[in-house]
C-alpha atoms as a printed R data frame, in Angstrom:
    type eleno elety resid chain resno      x       y      z
1   ATOM     1    CA   MET     A     1 21.112  14.219  7.196
2   ATOM     2    CA   PRO     A     2 23.689  13.021  4.692
3   ATOM     3    CA   GLY     A     3 27.049  12.097  6.125
4   ATOM     4    CA   GLU     A     4 25.536  10.059  8.936
5   ATOM     5    CA   GLN     A     5 26.702   6.490  9.458
6   ATOM     6    CA   ILE     A     6 24.046   3.809  8.997
7   ATOM     7    CA   LEU     A     7 24.496   0.149  9.858
8   ATOM     8    CA   ILE     A     8 22.830  -2.380  7.550
9   ATOM     9    CA   ILE     A     9 22.411  -5.873  9.008
10  ATOM    10    CA   GLU     A    10 21.277  -8.115  6.159
11  ATOM    11    CA   ASP     A    11 22.268 -11.643  5.135
12  ATOM    12    CA   ASN     A    12 20.958 -11.463  1.558
13  ATOM    13    CA   VAL     A    13 23.749  -9.988 -0.578
14  ATOM    14    CA   LYS     A    14 21.372  -8.539 -3.193
15  ATOM    15    CA   ASN     A    15 19.238  -6.801 -0.559
16  ATOM    16    CA   LEU     A    16 22.342  -5.535  1.223
17  ATOM    17    CA   LYS     A    17 23.757  -4.101 -2.006
18  ATOM    18    CA   LEU     A    18 20.461  -2.414 -2.927
19  ATOM    19    CA   VAL     A    19 20.058  -0.747  0.474
20  ATOM    20    CA   ARG     A    20 23.744   0.267  0.542
21  ATOM    21    CA   ASP     A    21 23.574   1.751 -2.960
22  ATOM    22    CA   VAL     A    22 20.417   3.754 -2.201
23  ATOM    23    CA   LEU     A    23 21.841   5.131  1.042
24  ATOM    24    CA   GLN     A    24 25.230   5.972 -0.444
25  ATOM    25    CA   PHE     A    25 23.533   7.705 -3.389
26  ATOM    26    CA   HIS     A    26 21.824   9.941 -0.816
27  ATOM    27    CA   GLY     A    27 25.125  10.746  0.899
28  ATOM    28    CA   TYR     A    28 25.082   8.380  3.854
29  ATOM    29    CA   PHE     A    29 28.044   6.302  4.981
30  ATOM    30    CA   THR     A    30 27.246   2.636  5.462
31  ATOM    31    CA   LEU     A    31 28.508  -0.114  7.711
32  ATOM    32    CA   GLU     A    32 27.548  -3.700  6.892
33  ATOM    33    CA   ALA     A    33 27.057  -6.963  8.740
34  ATOM    34    CA   GLU     A    34 25.579 -10.246  7.556
35  ATOM    35    CA   THR     A    35 24.682 -11.751 10.960
36  ATOM    36    CA   GLY     A    36 23.012 -10.521 14.107
37  ATOM    37    CA   GLU     A    37 26.142 -11.178 16.167
38  ATOM    38    CA   ALA     A    38 28.363  -9.209 13.778
39  ATOM    39    CA   GLY     A    39 25.792  -6.405 13.640
40  ATOM    40    CA   VAL     A    40 25.603  -6.101 17.427
41  ATOM    41    CA   ALA     A    41 29.403  -6.029 17.674
42  ATOM    42    CA   LEU     A    42 29.682  -3.385 14.951
43  ATOM    43    CA   ALA     A    43 26.921  -1.264 16.495
44  ATOM    44    CA   ARG     A    44 28.677  -1.320 19.868
45  ATOM    45    CA   GLU     A    45 32.016  -0.436 18.287
46  ATOM    46    CA   ARG     A    46 30.919   2.285 15.837
47  ATOM    47    CA   LEU     A    47 27.652   3.638 17.349
48  ATOM    48    CA   PRO     A    48 25.876   4.363 14.053
49  ATOM    49    CA   ALA     A    49 23.148   6.988 13.792
50  ATOM    50    CA   LEU     A    50 20.616   4.376 12.645
51  ATOM    51    CA   ILE     A    51 20.354   0.628 12.041
52  ATOM    52    CA   LEU     A    52 18.461  -1.106  9.235
53  ATOM    53    CA   MET     A    53 18.088  -4.762 10.180
54  ATOM    54    CA   ASP     A    54 16.629  -7.865  8.620
55  ATOM    55    CA   VAL     A    55 14.430  -9.791 11.041
56  ATOM    56    CA   GLN     A    56 15.338 -13.256  9.745
57  ATOM    57    CA   LEU     A    57 19.102 -13.599 10.152
58  ATOM    58    CA   PRO     A    58 21.238 -16.712 10.593
59  ATOM    59    CA   GLY     A    59 22.340 -17.374 14.165
60  ATOM    60    CA   MET     A    60 21.152 -14.464 16.279
61  ATOM    61    CA   ASP     A    61 18.016 -13.267 14.509
62  ATOM    62    CA   GLY     A    62 16.897  -9.650 14.257
63  ATOM    63    CA   ARG     A    63 14.606  -9.881 17.273
64  ATOM    64    CA   ALA     A    64 17.397 -11.158 19.529
65  ATOM    65    CA   ALA     A    65 19.822  -8.548 18.153
66  ATOM    66    CA   LEU     A    66 17.224  -5.839 18.806
67  ATOM    67    CA   LYS     A    67 16.787  -6.950 22.433
68  ATOM    68    CA   THR     A    68 20.552  -7.010 22.928
69  ATOM    69    CA   LEU     A    69 21.025  -3.521 21.483
70  ATOM    70    CA   LYS     A    70 18.069  -2.004 23.358
71  ATOM    71    CA   ALA     A    71 19.356  -3.505 26.645
72  ATOM    72    CA   ASP     A    72 22.756  -1.839 26.200
73  ATOM    73    CA   ALA     A    73 22.979   1.714 27.559
74  ATOM    74    CA   ASN     A    74 25.391   2.670 24.775
75  ATOM    75    CA   THR     A    75 23.159   1.528 21.899
76  ATOM    76    CA   ARG     A    76 19.569   1.761 23.174
77  ATOM    77    CA   HIS     A    77 19.142   5.263 21.734
78  ATOM    78    CA   ILE     A    78 19.907   4.139 18.148
79  ATOM    79    CA   PRO     A    79 16.750   3.870 16.016
80  ATOM    80    CA   ILE     A    80 16.356   0.399 14.515
81  ATOM    81    CA   ILE     A    81 14.216  -0.141 11.433
82  ATOM    82    CA   ALA     A    82 13.135  -3.683 10.592
83  ATOM    83    CA   LEU     A    83 13.630  -4.722  6.977
84  ATOM    84    CA   THR     A    84 11.565  -7.827  6.501
85  ATOM    85    CA   ALA     A    85  9.619 -10.050  4.180
86  ATOM    86    CA   PHE     A    86  6.890 -10.177  6.854
87  ATOM    87    CA   ALA     A    87  4.231  -8.114  5.127
88  ATOM    88    CA   MET     A    88  1.010  -9.476  6.543
89  ATOM    89    CA   LYS     A    89 -1.558  -7.310  8.270
90  ATOM    90    CA   GLY     A    90 -0.418  -6.692 11.833
91  ATOM    91    CA   ASP     A    91  3.278  -7.442 11.235
92  ATOM    92    CA   LYS     A    92  4.289  -3.767 11.460
93  ATOM    93    CA   GLU     A    93  2.468  -3.321 14.751
94  ATOM    94    CA   SER     A    94  3.879  -6.577 16.103
95  ATOM    95    CA   LEU     A    95  7.462  -5.606 15.272
96  ATOM    96    CA   GLN     A    96  7.010  -2.118 16.718
97  ATOM    97    CA   THR     A    97  5.573  -3.653 19.898
98  ATOM    98    CA   GLU     A    98  8.749  -5.737 20.132
99  ATOM    99    CA   GLY     A    99 10.820  -2.545 20.041
100 ATOM   100    CA   PHE     A   100 11.656  -1.812 16.405
101 ATOM   101    CA   ASP     A   101 11.320   1.901 15.730
102 ATOM   102    CA   ASP     A   102  9.867   1.365 12.278
103 ATOM   103    CA   TYR     A   103  9.282  -1.237  9.595
104 ATOM   104    CA   MET     A   104  9.801  -1.572  5.867
105 ATOM   105    CA   ALA     A   105  8.605  -4.593  3.935
106 ATOM   106    CA   LYS     A   106 10.784  -6.200  1.295
107 ATOM   107    CA   PRO     A   107 11.301  -5.653 -1.491
108 ATOM   108    CA   VAL     A   108 12.597  -2.315 -0.229
109 ATOM   109    CA   ASP     A   109 10.928   0.761 -1.700
110 ATOM   110    CA   ILE     A   110 13.937   2.732 -2.958
111 ATOM   111    CA   LYS     A   111 11.999   6.016 -2.939
112 ATOM   112    CA   GLU     A   112 10.596   5.569  0.564
113 ATOM   113    CA   LEU     A   113 13.790   4.252  2.205
114 ATOM   114    CA   PRO     A   114 15.728   7.555  2.224
115 ATOM   115    CA   LYS     A   115 12.617   9.417  3.402
116 ATOM   116    CA   MET     A   116 12.147   6.981  6.298
117 ATOM   117    CA   VAL     A   117 15.834   7.227  7.223
118 ATOM   118    CA   GLU     A   118 15.714  11.019  7.219
119 ATOM   119    CA   ARG     A   119 12.544  11.082  9.359
120 ATOM   120    CA   HIS     A   120 14.239   8.961 12.000
121 ATOM   121    CA   LEU     A   121 17.477  10.898 11.910
122 ATOM   122    CA   ARG     A   122 15.602  14.158 12.294
123 ATOM   123    CA   GLY     A   123 13.265  12.724 14.921
124 ATOM   124    CA   ARG     A   124 10.136  13.444 12.866
125 ATOM   125    CA   LEU     A   125  8.017  10.338 13.301
């Protein structure tokens, strides 16, 4: 679903650039935030189609940002995919239990990322 707006909340500049470049190559528009607080504010203001969010963020971490967004009637419908270095057995299930709609371990798989985004935008999980 190229043309959709996707919010990337990531504090690591290299990871942010990689994800942005992959998404833009596939025709998506990107919004960017480097903290949980800025990401929540941007999500509320722009209502993106999907959010890709690091779990370990300075200040408000990804878990707290997730809870804030899912508690807000205007943003609770937005799928949120965790981008995280947590790659141990059970981490995916744990994050999904907390409310993330999906999970991708870092380093980001540049072939899988656009497929995962499209599945969520099309509602084909």
